[in-house]
C-alpha positions in Angstrom: -3.6 -20.4 4.8 -1.5 -17.8 7.0 -1.7 -14.2 6.6 2.1 -14.2 4.8 0.6 -16.6 2.2 -2.2 -14.6 1.5 -0.2 -11.2 1.4 2.2 -13.1 -1.0 -0.7 -14.2 -3.4 -2.2 -10.9 -3.9 1.6 -9.2 -3.8 2.1 -11.6 -7.3 -1.1 -10.4 -8.6 0.0 -6.8 -8.7 -0.2 -5.6 -12.4 -0.5 -2.3 -14.4 -3.8 -0.6 -14.0 -5.8 1.1 -16.3 -7.7 4.4 -15.0 -11.0 4.5 -16.6 -13.8 7.0 -16.3 -17.5 5.3 -15.9 -20.4 7.0 -16.5 -22.2 4.9 -14.0 -21.1 2.6 -10.9 -24.1 0.6 -9.0 -23.3 -1.5 -6.1 -25.3 -2.1 -3.0 -28.2 -0.7 -4.2 -26.6 2.7 -4.8 -25.6 4.4 -7.7 -22.7 6.8 -8.4 -22.4 9.2 -11.9 -19.3 10.1 -13.7 -17.0 8.3 -11.4 -13.2 7.2 -11.8 -12.0 3.6 -11.2 -9.1 1.6 -11.5 -9.2 -1.5 -13.6 -7.2 -4.2 -12.0 -7.9 -7.8 -12.4 -7.0 -10.3 -9.6 -6.6 -13.8 -10.1 -9.9 -15.9 -9.2 -8.3 -17.5 -6.4 -8.2 -14.5 -4.3 -12.3 -14.9 -4.0 -12.1 -10.8 -4.6 -14.9 -9.5 -6.8 -13.9 -5.7 -6.5 -13.1 -3.1 -4.0 -15.2 -0.3 -3.3 -13.4 3.1 -2.2 -14.3 6.3 -0.5 -15.0 7.8 -3.9 -18.0 5.5 -3.8 -18.8 5.2 -0.2 -18.4 8.8 1.0 -21.4 10.2 2.7 -23.2 7.1 3.2 -23.2 4.6 6.3 -21.8 1.1 5.5 -22.9 -1.6 7.8 -21.3 -5.1 7.9 -23.1 -7.8 9.6 -20.8 -10.8 10.2 -23.0 -12.7 12.0 -25.6 -12.8 9.0 -23.3 -12.5 6.4 -24.7 -9.2 5.0 -23.3 -5.6 3.9 -25.6 -2.9 3.4 -25.1 0.7 2.3 -27.5 3.7 3.4 
């Protein structure tokens, strides 16, 4: 699959998004309280479970180890 095909697949997945206020969001062994998120469902074929933005990551160090296939947040 080339980049244009991937972009087209994601482009077709765009739908209305719902802004939600969560009491708690947990990922990568970190927790954020009272955080706003956008609910956006993508087709299973994208292989994307979710996307963490700066609201969640700010103030942390994100390490991506491609060789080991790991992501960590400190």
